[in-house]
N, C-alpha and C positions, 0 to 999 in steps of 0.2 A: 636339166643339169644331171651329170652323173654323180654317183656316190663314190667317195674316195675308198679305194681298195688297196692302195699301195702301202706296204709295210714300211714303217720308219726304220731306217738303217743308219749305219755309221760310215762316214767317208773313210777312204783308205789312204794311209800315208804312203808317200813315194820316196825313193832314195833322194837324199837332199842334193840340192844343186849349189853351185858356188855363190858366194855373196855378190860377186860381180854380175852374175846372171840375174840374181834377185833384184839388184839395183836397176838393171836394164828393164826388167819387167815392171817394177814399181813406177818407173819414169813414164810409163804409158798411161798411168792413171791421172785423171784431172787433179786430184788432190795434191799431187807432187809437181805439177807442171810449173807452179810459181815458186817452188822451193829454190832459195838462193844459195843454200849451203849443201854441198855434196855430202857432208858428214851426217846431215839429218836423214837423208835417204839411206845412207850406209847403216846408220843405227837401226832404222826400221828393218833393213835387210838382215841384220844380225838376229832379229827377234822372230821373224816369220818362218814358218815351215811349209813345205810343199805338200799338197794333198790332191788326191784324185777322187772325183765323185762320179760314179757310173750313171748312165741314163736312167731317168725316172726315180732316182733316189732322193729322198727328202733329207737334207742335211742341216736345215734350221727348222725347228718345230715350234709352232705357235703355243703360247701359254707356258713356255718352258724357259728357264734361265739358261741361256746359251753361253754367255761370257766369252764370246769370241766373234771375230768378224772375218770375212773371206774376201780377199782380193782376187776376183775371178779374172784370169788372164787368157783363158781359152774355153770356148763353149758358150752356152746360153742357159738361163734359168727362168722358171716361172715362179711368181710370188702370188700366194693365194691364202685364203682362209677357208675353214670348213664350218658349216652350221652344226647344231646339235644332232641333226639327222644325217650328217656326213655329206651334205651337199657342198660342192666346191664353188667358191666365189673367187674367180680369178681377178687379181689386182693389177698385175703388171707382168711384162716379159722383158728381160734385160739380157743383153749380149756383152761379151768381153770387149774391152776391159771395163769392169764394173765392180764397185764395192757393195757387198750385200751382208746382211746380218749385223750391220754397224751398230744398231741399237743395243746389241749385247755387250758392247764395250764402253758405251757412254752413260748407261744407267744400270740400276739393279732390278729393273722390271722385266717380267717375262716377255718373250718375243711376241709382237703383235700379229705375226703371220708366218706361214710356212714358206720355205724356199726349196724348190725341187729342180734338179738338173734336167733339162730337156734333152740334152745329149751328153756324151762324155765331157766332163768339165774339170779343168785344172785350176787350182787356186792356191794362193799363199795365205796361210791362216795366222791371225794375230790375236793373242789372248788379251783379256781385259786388263790383267795385271801389267803385262808388258806395255800396253797402250798407255796406261796411267803413268808408268815410269817414263815413257817417251815424251808424253805431254809436259811433264815437269821439266824435262831436259830441253825440250823444244816447244815453248809456249805458242809460237806462231802456228804450229800444226793444228791447234784447236780451232783457230779461226778458219782454216781451210776446211776442216771437217764440217763446221757450221755451214759454210758455203755449199758443200756437197749435199747436206741435208736440205737446204733451201732449193737447190737445183732438182733434187729428187722429188720434192713436193710439186714443183712446177711441172716436171715431166709426167708425174702421175695424174695431175689435173688434166693435162692435154690428152694423155692416153685414154683416160676414163671418158672425157667428153667426146673424143673421137669415136670410141667404141660404142657408147650409148646412143650416138646419133646415127649409127649404121644398122641396117637389117642384118640378118644372119649371113646372107650371101656376101654382102660387102665386108662384114666383119671377118668372115672366114678367109676371103681372098686377101684382105689387108694383113692378117696375122701370118698367113702362109708366106707372103712375100717377105715379111719382116724376119720370120724365123729361119727361112731357107738360107739366108746369107751365112748362117753359122753351121751349116751342114755341107760336107763336100759335094760338089757338083749340084748344089741346090736340091739334093735328095733328102727329104725329111724322114728320118728313120723312126717313125712313131706310128702306132696303130690308130685306127679311126676312133676307137674309144678314148685313147689318150689325147688325140686331137680335139675331140668333143669337149674335154675338160678345159682346154685352152680357149675354145671359141664360145663358151657360155651357151651351149646348146645340147640337146639330147643326141644320142648316137644316131638315131634314125633320121633326124632332121639334118644333121651334119653330113651323113652319108648321101642324102639327096643333093645337098649343095656340092659335095665333092664330085658326084657323078655329073652334075650339070657343068662344073668347071672342066671336067675331063671331056665332055661332049663339045665344049667350046674350044678345046685344044690348048687350054692354059696349063693343065697338069696331066700327069699320068699316074694312075693308082696301081700300086703293087702290093704284095703281101708285107704288111707292116711298114709301108713306106709310101710317100707321095713325092713325086718329082715335078718341079716347076719346069715348064718348057719355054 
């Protein structure tokens, strides 16, 4: 495993978009697919703000009170923890549309994990205070959030079981295929060291696997990029 070297940074606000555009974005999230009242989604749209997270930026930090959640509508993120020695333990990889950092708005405990953008990521941010106000106004929303949490746990169990059952070659190929769908032309703009963090392997071992995949004609390795063929 590689040690975490990336500095924690702050995501960047973007010029705001219209409420109609926010409603359109929010409707792509599973939490709102069963919403029967247009006003409920509109009320959420009035509270969220748009933000941009650059590649490899950590925008939710473990053991820190975040007090906000991110509706990621473009891009992909890695969820992980770090040991006291700085070793990375990758927990999950999620692509848009996906709600992340949600624990920051449902309780007052520190975040259980880091969330890092794998590529340039766009999100709508909702604060804990605004969430609490919206839940009081629309109680049924709380039930849908609970369903999202349950689905997240099931997804994580499947993801973890699948990864732990694979060797490094299988794990690397599996994650490359998954992550590539969120990059233009299936070209993953990450260094081999950054990829090693995602694959739970050392840089030298991951490099061996990447070279083997290239020899097999499955990928093409470039400078800070890997393209699936």
